[in-house]
N, CA, C and O atoms as a GROMACS GRO file, in nm:
protein
  328
    1UNK      N    1   0.083  -0.120   0.000
    1UNK     CA    2   0.000   0.000   0.000
    1UNK      C    3   0.086   0.125   0.000
    1UNK      O    4   0.060   0.219  -0.075
    2UNK      N    5   0.188   0.126   0.083
    2UNK     CA    6   0.269   0.244   0.098
    2UNK      C    7   0.412   0.210   0.060
    2UNK      O    8   0.466   0.110   0.108
    3UNK      N    9   0.474   0.291  -0.026
    3UNK     CA   10   0.608   0.258  -0.073
    3UNK      C   11   0.717   0.334   0.003
    3UNK      O   12   0.832   0.335  -0.040
    4UNK      N   13   0.682   0.396   0.115
    4UNK     CA   14   0.782   0.465   0.196
    4UNK      C   15   0.865   0.362   0.272
    4UNK      O   16   0.815   0.257   0.309
    5UNK      N   17   0.994   0.394   0.294
    5UNK     CA   18   1.077   0.298   0.369
    5UNK      C   19   1.028   0.281   0.513
    5UNK      O   20   0.968   0.372   0.571
    6UNK      N   21   1.054   0.164   0.567
    6UNK     CA   22   1.006   0.130   0.701
    6UNK      C   23   1.052   0.228   0.809
    6UNK      O   24   0.970   0.265   0.893
    7UNK      N   25   1.180   0.274   0.812
    7UNK     CA   26   1.219   0.370   0.916
    7UNK      C   27   1.137   0.499   0.911
    7UNK      O   28   1.107   0.557   1.015
    8UNK      N   29   1.100   0.543   0.791
    8UNK     CA   30   1.019   0.664   0.779
    8UNK      C   31   0.880   0.641   0.835
    8UNK      O   32   0.826   0.728   0.904
    9UNK      N   33   0.820   0.526   0.806
    9UNK     CA   34   0.688   0.493   0.858
    9UNK      C   35   0.691   0.484   1.010
    9UNK      O   36   0.599   0.531   1.078
   10UNK      N   37   0.797   0.423   1.065
   10UNK     CA   38   0.810   0.413   1.210
   10UNK      C   39   0.821   0.552   1.271
   10UNK      O   40   0.761   0.580   1.374
   11UNK      N   41   0.899   0.640   1.207
   11UNK     CA   42   0.914   0.778   1.254
   11UNK      C   43   0.778   0.848   1.254
   11UNK      O   44   0.745   0.918   1.349
   12UNK      N   45   0.700   0.831   1.147
   12UNK     CA   46   0.567   0.892   1.141
   12UNK      C   47   0.477   0.842   1.254
   12UNK      O   48   0.405   0.921   1.316
   13UNK      N   49   0.481   0.714   1.280
   13UNK     CA   50   0.398   0.656   1.386
   13UNK      C   51   0.441   0.709   1.522
   13UNK      O   52   0.355   0.742   1.605
   14UNK      N   53   0.570   0.718   1.547
   14UNK     CA   54   0.620   0.768   1.676
   14UNK      C   55   0.581   0.914   1.696
   14UNK      O   56   0.534   0.950   1.804
   15UNK      N   57   0.599   0.997   1.594
   15UNK     CA   58   0.560   1.139   1.605
   15UNK      C   59   0.409   1.149   1.629
   15UNK      O   60   0.365   1.229   1.712
   16UNK      N   61   0.331   1.070   1.559
   16UNK     CA   62   0.185   1.071   1.579
   16UNK      C   63   0.147   1.031   1.720
   16UNK      O   64   0.058   1.092   1.781
   17UNK      N   65   0.213   0.930   1.773
   17UNK     CA   66   0.185   0.888   1.911
   17UNK      C   67   0.224   0.996   2.011
   17UNK      O   68   0.150   1.020   2.108
   18UNK      N   69   0.337   1.060   1.990
   18UNK     CA   70   0.381   1.167   2.082
   18UNK      C   71   0.278   1.280   2.083
   18UNK      O   72   0.240   1.329   2.190
   19UNK      N   73   0.234   1.323   1.964
   19UNK     CA   74   0.137   1.433   1.957
   19UNK      C   75   0.004   1.392   2.019
   19UNK      O   76  -0.055   1.468   2.096
   20UNK      N   77  -0.043   1.272   1.987
   20UNK     CA   78  -0.172   1.227   2.041
   20UNK      C   79  -0.166   1.211   2.193
   20UNK      O   80  -0.257   1.255   2.263
   21UNK      N   81  -0.060   1.148   2.243
   21UNK     CA   82  -0.047   1.131   2.388
   21UNK      C   83  -0.030   1.266   2.458
   21UNK      O   84  -0.085   1.287   2.566
   22UNK      N   85   0.045   1.356   2.396
   22UNK     CA   86   0.059   1.490   2.453
   22UNK      C   87  -0.074   1.564   2.459
   22UNK      O   88  -0.104   1.630   2.559
   23UNK      N   89  -0.152   1.552   2.353
   23UNK     CA   90  -0.282   1.617   2.349
   23UNK      C   91  -0.374   1.562   2.458
   23UNK      O   92  -0.431   1.639   2.535
   24UNK      N   93  -0.388   1.431   2.464
   24UNK     CA   94  -0.478   1.373   2.562
   24UNK      C   95  -0.425   1.390   2.705
   24UNK      O   96  -0.504   1.404   2.798
   25UNK      N   97  -0.294   1.388   2.722
   25UNK     CA   98  -0.237   1.414   2.854
   25UNK      C   99  -0.264   1.555   2.900
   25UNK      O  100  -0.298   1.578   3.016
   26UNK      N  101  -0.250   1.652   2.809
   26UNK     CA  102  -0.278   1.791   2.844
   26UNK      C  103  -0.426   1.811   2.875
   26UNK      O  104  -0.461   1.884   2.968
   27UNK      N  105  -0.513   1.747   2.798
   27UNK     CA  106  -0.656   1.760   2.824
   27UNK      C  107  -0.692   1.695   2.958
   27UNK      O  108  -0.778   1.745   3.031
   28UNK      N  109  -0.629   1.583   2.990
   28UNK     CA  110  -0.652   1.519   3.120
   28UNK      C  111  -0.603   1.609   3.233
   28UNK      O  112  -0.668   1.621   3.336
   29UNK      N  113  -0.488   1.672   3.212
   29UNK     CA  114  -0.434   1.764   3.312
   29UNK      C  115  -0.528   1.882   3.334
   29UNK      O  116  -0.550   1.925   3.448
   30UNK      N  117  -0.583   1.936   3.226
   30UNK     CA  118  -0.677   2.048   3.236
   30UNK      C  119  -0.801   2.005   3.314
   30UNK      O  120  -0.853   2.081   3.396
   31UNK      N  121  -0.846   1.884   3.289
   31UNK     CA  122  -0.970   1.838   3.353
   31UNK      C  123  -0.952   1.803   3.500
   31UNK      O  124  -1.048   1.810   3.577
   32UNK      N  125  -0.831   1.766   3.541
   32UNK     CA  126  -0.814   1.715   3.677
   32UNK      C  127  -0.738   1.806   3.772
   32UNK      O  128  -0.741   1.783   3.893
   33UNK      N  129  -0.671   1.907   3.723
   33UNK     CA  130  -0.592   1.994   3.812
   33UNK      C  131  -0.629   2.140   3.791
   33UNK      O  132  -0.685   2.179   3.689
   34UNK      N  133  -0.594   2.219   3.890
   34UNK     CA  134  -0.612   2.363   3.875
   34UNK      C  135  -0.475   2.424   3.845
   34UNK      O  136  -0.375   2.389   3.908
   35UNK      N  137  -0.472   2.514   3.749
   35UNK     CA  138  -0.348   2.577   3.706
   35UNK      C  139  -0.330   2.705   3.786
   35UNK      O  140  -0.424   2.784   3.798
   36UNK      N  141  -0.209   2.728   3.840
   36UNK     CA  142  -0.186   2.854   3.912
   36UNK      C  143  -0.212   2.975   3.822
   36UNK      O  144  -0.188   2.970   3.702
   37UNK      N  145  -0.261   3.081   3.881
   37UNK     CA  146  -0.299   3.200   3.805
   37UNK      C  147  -0.185   3.254   3.720
   37UNK      O  148  -0.207   3.295   3.607
   38UNK      N  149  -0.063   3.254   3.774
   38UNK     CA  150   0.050   3.310   3.699
   38UNK      C  151   0.090   3.223   3.579
   38UNK      O  152   0.163   3.270   3.492
   39UNK      N  153   0.044   3.098   3.574
   39UNK     CA  154   0.078   3.010   3.462
   39UNK      C  155  -0.039   2.982   3.368
   39UNK      O  156  -0.024   2.905   3.274
   40UNK      N  157  -0.153   3.044   3.391
   40UNK     CA  158  -0.270   3.014   3.309
   40UNK      C  159  -0.248   3.045   3.162
   40UNK      O  160  -0.286   2.966   3.076
   41UNK      N  161  -0.188   3.160   3.132
   41UNK     CA  162  -0.167   3.198   2.992
   41UNK      C  163  -0.068   3.104   2.924
   41UNK      O  164  -0.090   3.063   2.810
   42UNK      N  165   0.038   3.068   2.992
   42UNK     CA  166   0.136   2.975   2.936
   42UNK      C  167   0.073   2.839   2.913
   42UNK      O  168   0.094   2.778   2.808
   43UNK      N  169  -0.003   2.791   3.008
   43UNK     CA  170  -0.068   2.661   2.996
   43UNK      C  171  -0.170   2.662   2.884
   43UNK      O  172  -0.181   2.565   2.808
   44UNK      N  173  -0.244   2.770   2.872
   44UNK     CA  174  -0.343   2.783   2.765
   44UNK      C  175  -0.274   2.781   2.628
   44UNK      O  176  -0.323   2.717   2.535
   45UNK      N  177  -0.164   2.850   2.617
   45UNK     CA  178  -0.089   2.853   2.491
   45UNK      C  179  -0.039   2.713   2.455
   45UNK      O  180  -0.048   2.672   2.339
   46UNK      N  181   0.014   2.641   2.552
   46UNK     CA  182   0.061   2.505   2.529
   46UNK      C  183  -0.053   2.413   2.484
   46UNK      O  184  -0.038   2.334   2.391
   47UNK      N  185  -0.166   2.424   2.550
   47UNK     CA  186  -0.282   2.341   2.514
   47UNK      C  187  -0.330   2.374   2.373
   47UNK      O  188  -0.368   2.284   2.298
   48UNK      N  189  -0.329   2.502   2.337
   48UNK     CA  190  -0.370   2.542   2.202
   48UNK      C  191  -0.274   2.488   2.097
   48UNK      O  192  -0.318   2.445   1.990
   49UNK      N  193  -0.145   2.490   2.124
   49UNK     CA  194  -0.046   2.436   2.030
   49UNK      C  195  -0.065   2.286   2.011
   49UNK      O  196  -0.062   2.237   1.899
   50UNK      N  197  -0.086   2.215   2.120
   50UNK     CA  198  -0.109   2.070   2.110
   50UNK      C  199  -0.239   2.039   2.036
   50UNK      O  200  -0.245   1.943   1.959
   51UNK      N  201  -0.341   2.118   2.060
   51UNK     CA  202  -0.467   2.098   1.990
   51UNK      C  203  -0.449   2.118   1.840
   51UNK      O  204  -0.500   2.040   1.760
   52UNK      N  205  -0.376   2.222   1.802
   52UNK     CA  206  -0.349   2.247   1.661
   52UNK      C  207  -0.270   2.134   1.597
   52UNK      O  208  -0.302   2.091   1.487
   53UNK      N  209  -0.168   2.086   1.666
   53UNK     CA  210  -0.088   1.975   1.614
   53UNK      C  211  -0.173   1.850   1.600
   53UNK      O  212  -0.159   1.775   1.503
   54UNK      N  213  -0.260   1.826   1.697
   54UNK     CA  214  -0.346   1.707   1.692
   54UNK      C  215  -0.443   1.716   1.574
   54UNK      O  216  -0.466   1.617   1.505
   55UNK      N  217  -0.499   1.834   1.550
   55UNK     CA  218  -0.592   1.853   1.439
   55UNK      C  219  -0.520   1.830   1.306
   55UNK      O  220  -0.575   1.766   1.216
   56UNK      N  221  -0.399   1.883   1.293
   56UNK     CA  222  -0.322   1.864   1.170
   56UNK      C  223  -0.291   1.716   1.150
   56UNK      O  224  -0.304   1.663   1.039
   57UNK      N  225  -0.251   1.648   1.256
   57UNK     CA  226  -0.218   1.506   1.249
   57UNK      C  227  -0.339   1.424   1.205
   57UNK      O  228  -0.328   1.341   1.115
   58UNK      N  229  -0.453   1.446   1.267
   58UNK     CA  230  -0.574   1.371   1.232
   58UNK      C  231  -0.619   1.408   1.091
   58UNK      O  232  -0.662   1.322   1.015
   59UNK      N  233  -0.610   1.536   1.057
   59UNK     CA  234  -0.649   1.579   0.923
   59UNK      C  235  -0.564   1.514   0.815
   59UNK      O  236  -0.616   1.477   0.710
   60UNK      N  237  -0.436   1.500   0.841
   60UNK     CA  238  -0.350   1.435   0.743
   60UNK      C  239  -0.377   1.286   0.736
   60UNK      O  240  -0.388   1.228   0.628
   61UNK      N  241  -0.388   1.223   0.853
   61UNK     CA  242  -0.403   1.078   0.857
   61UNK      C  243  -0.534   1.032   0.795
   61UNK      O  244  -0.538   0.926   0.731
   62UNK      N  245  -0.641   1.109   0.811
   62UNK     CA  246  -0.771   1.066   0.763
   62UNK      C  247  -0.829   1.156   0.654
   62UNK      O  248  -0.937   1.130   0.602
   63UNK      N  249  -0.758   1.262   0.620
   63UNK     CA  250  -0.811   1.360   0.526
   63UNK      C  251  -0.765   1.340   0.384
   63UNK      O  252  -0.729   1.230   0.343
   64UNK      N  253  -0.768   1.448   0.309
   64UNK     CA  254  -0.740   1.442   0.166
   64UNK      C  255  -0.592   1.418   0.136
   64UNK      O  256  -0.560   1.374   0.026
   65UNK      N  257  -0.502   1.446   0.228
   65UNK     CA  258  -0.360   1.426   0.201
   65UNK      C  259  -0.328   1.280   0.176
   65UNK      O  260  -0.250   1.248   0.086
   66UNK      N  261  -0.385   1.191   0.254
   66UNK     CA  262  -0.360   1.048   0.234
   66UNK      C  263  -0.422   1.004   0.102
   66UNK      O  264  -0.362   0.926   0.028
   67UNK      N  265  -0.541   1.054   0.073
   67UNK     CA  266  -0.604   1.020  -0.054
   67UNK      C  267  -0.524   1.070  -0.173
   67UNK      O  268  -0.514   1.001  -0.274
   68UNK      N  269  -0.466   1.188  -0.161
   68UNK     CA  270  -0.382   1.243  -0.267
   68UNK      C  271  -0.257   1.159  -0.287
   68UNK      O  272  -0.215   1.136  -0.400
   69UNK      N  273  -0.198   1.114  -0.177
   69UNK     CA  274  -0.080   1.028  -0.188
   69UNK      C  275  -0.116   0.897  -0.256
   69UNK      O  276  -0.040   0.848  -0.340
   70UNK      N  277  -0.230   0.841  -0.222
   70UNK     CA  278  -0.270   0.714  -0.282
   70UNK      C  279  -0.300   0.729  -0.430
   70UNK      O  280  -0.274   0.638  -0.508
   71UNK      N  281  -0.355   0.845  -0.471
   71UNK     CA  282  -0.382   0.869  -0.612
   71UNK      C  283  -0.254   0.874  -0.691
   71UNK      O  284  -0.249   0.831  -0.807
   72UNK      N  285  -0.148   0.927  -0.629
   72UNK     CA  286  -0.019   0.937  -0.696
   72UNK      C  287   0.047   0.803  -0.718
   72UNK      O  288   0.137   0.792  -0.801
   73UNK      N  289   0.006   0.701  -0.645
   73UNK     CA  290   0.061   0.566  -0.656
   73UNK      C  291  -0.052   0.468  -0.687
   73UNK      O  292  -0.096   0.395  -0.598
   74UNK      N  293  -0.099   0.466  -0.813
   74UNK     CA  294  -0.210   0.376  -0.844
   74UNK      C  295  -0.168   0.230  -0.830
   74UNK      O  296  -0.051   0.197  -0.852
   75UNK      N  297  -0.261   0.143  -0.794
   75UNK     CA  298  -0.227   0.002  -0.780
   75UNK      C  299  -0.192  -0.058  -0.915
   75UNK      O  300  -0.238  -0.011  -1.019
   76UNK      N  301  -0.111  -0.159  -0.912
   76UNK     CA  302  -0.070  -0.225  -1.036
   76UNK      C  303  -0.189  -0.300  -1.096
   76UNK      O  304  -0.277  -0.347  -1.024
   77UNK      N  305  -0.189  -0.308  -1.227
   77UNK     CA  306  -0.294  -0.383  -1.296
   77UNK      C  307  -0.274  -0.532  -1.265
   77UNK      O  308  -0.164  -0.574  -1.231
   78UNK      N  309  -0.381  -0.610  -1.277
   78UNK     CA  310  -0.367  -0.754  -1.250
   78UNK      C  311  -0.260  -0.816  -1.339
   78UNK      O  312  -0.256  -0.793  -1.460
   79UNK      N  313  -0.175  -0.893  -1.278
   79UNK     CA  314  -0.067  -0.960  -1.351
   79UNK      C  315   0.062  -0.880  -1.359
   79UNK      O  316   0.165  -0.934  -1.398
   80UNK      N  317   0.059  -0.752  -1.321
   80UNK     CA  318   0.180  -0.669  -1.324
   80UNK      C  319   0.242  -0.668  -1.185
   80UNK      O  320   0.173  -0.684  -1.084
   81UNK      N  321   0.372  -0.648  -1.180
   81UNK     CA  322   0.441  -0.633  -1.052
   81UNK      C  323   0.486  -0.489  -1.038
   81UNK      O  324   0.514  -0.420  -1.136
   82UNK      N  325   0.492  -0.445  -0.913
   82UNK     CA  326   0.536  -0.307  -0.889
   82UNK      C  327   0.682  -0.302  -0.860
   82UNK      O  328   0.736  -0.194  -0.838
   0.00000   0.00000   0.00000
């Protein structure tokens, strides 16, 4: 399905996991703890950055970018090898 080398795919998966775990960890932290007043703006900025990264990650993984990549690599016709 994908002709990218295995180390690149592993790197993509690791980066995706880091962003997803960071996003959900930050949201869990927001839900369970109170942030000191002097750090509220910094914490809000960090949460917004993680949210943006998570949206980009999900948009790429499930959006038109993956479909565009697949269009660029059409499957081989029956009987042909890639």
